[in-house]
N, C-alpha and C positions, 0 to 999 in steps of 0.2 A: 361147176359146183352150184348148189342151191344155198342161199343164205336165208335163214329164218330167225326171227326174233320171237321168242316164246314168252307169253305172259301166263303165269300159272299161280296156283295157290299152294303155299307151303304149310302143311299141317304142323311141321316141326317149329317153324318160325311164327306161325299164326299170322301170316301176312302174304300179300301178293309179291311175287318175285319175277324177275326177268332174266333170261339168259339167251345168248345167241348160239346158233348151231350152223356150222358149215357141213353140208351133206353132199357126197359125191353124186354126180348126175351125168348120165350119158349124153353127150352133145355131138352135133355134126356140123361141119362147115362153119365153125366158129373160129375166126382168125386168131391163131395163137393160143387157143384154150380148148380145142377139141379133146375130149376125154372118152375113155372106154366106159367108165362108169360102173363102179361096184354096186350091186343092188341088194346083197345079202351078206350077213356076217361081216359087216364093215368094221375095220379097225377104228378105234376111237381114242382121241386125245382130249383129256380134260385140261384146259389151259387157263391158268389162274392169273389174276391181275395183282398189281401192287397197291401200296397205300395211296389214297386220294384218287383212285381210279375205279372203274366199274366194268361191267360185261362188254361194253362197247370199245374199250381202249385198244385191244389187239387189232381190231379191224380198222381203227382210225389211224393208228401209228405205225403199223407194220403191213407187210404184204402177205400175211398169213393165209389168205384165201388162195393166192396163187401157189404158195408152197404146198398147201394141203391138197390142192387139185392135182399137182404133179405126183404126189404120193398116194392119192386116192384114199385119204383118211378123213373120217368125220372129226370135227373139232367142236367141243362143247365149251363155251365161255360163260361161266356164271359170275355172279357178284356176291361178295359178302360185306360190301361197304367197308367200314374200318374195323370190322370184327376180328381181323387177324386169324381167320380160320380156326377160331376157338369157340367153345361153349363158354360165353362170357359170364362174368359174375353178375351182370345185370339181366340175366335170363334170356339172352338171345343165343340160341344153340346153333351157331353158324357151322361148327364142326360136324355136328350130327346131320345138318342139312347137306353139306357138301359131300361127306363121306358115306352117308347111308340113303338119305331121301332122294337127292338129285339123280343118282344113277337109276333109281326105280322110276322116277318121272321120265327120264330120257328113254328108257326101254319101253315105257308105256306109250309114249308118243312116237317113237322111232324103233319099231321092232326089228328093223333091218340092221340096226347097230349091234355089234357083237356082244355076247355075254362071256366070251372066253378071256381068261386072265392073260394068256399069251398075246392077245391083240388089244389089250387095254393099257393106256399110258396116262401119265400126268406130268405137267410141267408148269412152271410159273416164274415170274420175275419178282425180285425183292421180297416183299411180304408174300407174294405168290410162290416164290421159291421156297420159303419156309413151309407154306401150305402143301406144296408138292412133296417135299421131303417127309413131312408129317404123314401124308397119305401112304408113302412107301414104307415108313416104319411102323405105323399103327394099323394099316390095312394091307399088309404084304400079300395076302391071299387074293387080292383083287387086281393087282397091277404087276405087269411084267417088267416095266421100267419107268423111272421117274427122273426128271431133270430140273435142276435149279439154276436159274440165271441170276447172278448177283444176289443170291439169297441171303436172308437174315437167318442163318442156320447155326449160329453159335452165339449164345448169350453169356457175357462175362462181366461187363461193366455197366452198372445201372446208369451212370452218368451219360453214357452214349445214348441211352434211351431218352433221358430227360432233355437232351439237346434237340430231340425231334418233337416230342410232345410231353405234356406235364404228367406228373405221377398218377393223377386221377384216371387218365386214359389208360395207361399201361396196367394199372392194377385192375381196371375194369375188364381188360381183355386177357391178361395173363395171370392175374391173381396177386396176392399181397407180396410186396418186395421181400419180406422176411422169410418167405417160403420159396423164393425165386429159384435157387439152385436145384431143388428137388421137385419143382413143380412138374406136373404131367405135361405142361406146355413148353418146357425147356427142351430144346433139341438134344442136348447132351443126356438128359434123363431119358428121353424117348429112345435114344440109341442104346443106353445101358439096358433098358427094359427089353428092347428088341433082341439084343444079343442073348440075354438071359432066357428068352422065350424059346430059342432054338428053331424058330421058324425059317422057312426058305426065304432068302432075301431077293427082292427085285434088283435089277441092275440100277445103279445110280450114276448120274452124270451131273457134275458140278462145274460151272464155268463162271468166271468173273473177270472184269477188266482190271488190268494192272494198276490203273489210276483210280480205281473205285475203293472207297473206304471200307467196303465189305469184303474186299479180296481176302484178308486174313481169315475171315469167318469160313468161307468156302474151302480154303486151303486146310484149315484145321479140321473141319468136319471130314474132308476126304482122307486126311491122315488117320483119324480115329477109325474110320470105316476100313481102311487098309489094314490097320492093326488087328481088326476083328476078322480079317480075311473075307470081307464082303466084296462083291463085284462092283467096283467104283472106278469111274473115269473122272479125273480132274484135268481141266484145260483152262488156260488163260491166254490173254493177248491184249494188245493195246486197246484201251477203252475206258470210258467212265460209266457212271450210273445213269445211262440214257438210252433212248430208242435207237440210236445209231448202233450201239452194241447189241441190244436185244433183237433187233430185226436181222442183223447178221447171224447171230448165234442160234436163233430158233431154227434156221435152216440146217445148221450142223446137228442140232438136237434131233430133228426129224430123220435125217440120214442115220444117225446113231441108233435111234429107237427101232427103225424098221429094217435096217440092212446089216448092222454090225452084229456079229456073233457074240453071245454072252461071254463074259470074261472080265478080267481086271486089267486096266492099263496103268 
């Protein structure tokens, strides 16, 4: 695998941005890492970070490079700072950047990466799990499958949010609390709008540790997706909101994305 850190200008954000890319590369006589190397129409995973993290975190805290090399998939790891993958009320259009501009930049710099929906995926942890589910629900024509690890995918109690950061932050990224339940940034509303659209659904994978406070959120979202007869897999196991869980389960996600047949578990 080749590892590249890209510095580029975002016209949407009107600022310099950075993102990391893992790219399959043919190698020989490299102990333990020799690969055939896909050089065209390369499958791609957009892998999103959580709160307080950035584009470097998956490389620093997990073995994503080794896992991606095994599956011969490109991995794009962007950053949206604390923007929660939204077009914020303070005029930072992180959602537009991630969902529209970033793929165009990636294809401009790396034309060997696939343009095909069936080979394009998204995943993330915590806040990034929210972002991945949002990509699946709002951009279903672009993604074959998306995965959320310990995702913030169900908003029900404002007090839970205020325990993490104050109201000014949340209203900055998600909008006024008095419009919370019907906000376009609320996963429940996204799901309702998606169901009403009649569009073809990507496959969804939701996983969370049983000792994680966000476990009920993943469980509930999977339940609502099943009720809508969407292709969703929900799995859990021992674990907390930490990198021990995420490093383990991103391996399961890659197998599911690339090898499992479509369908609902």
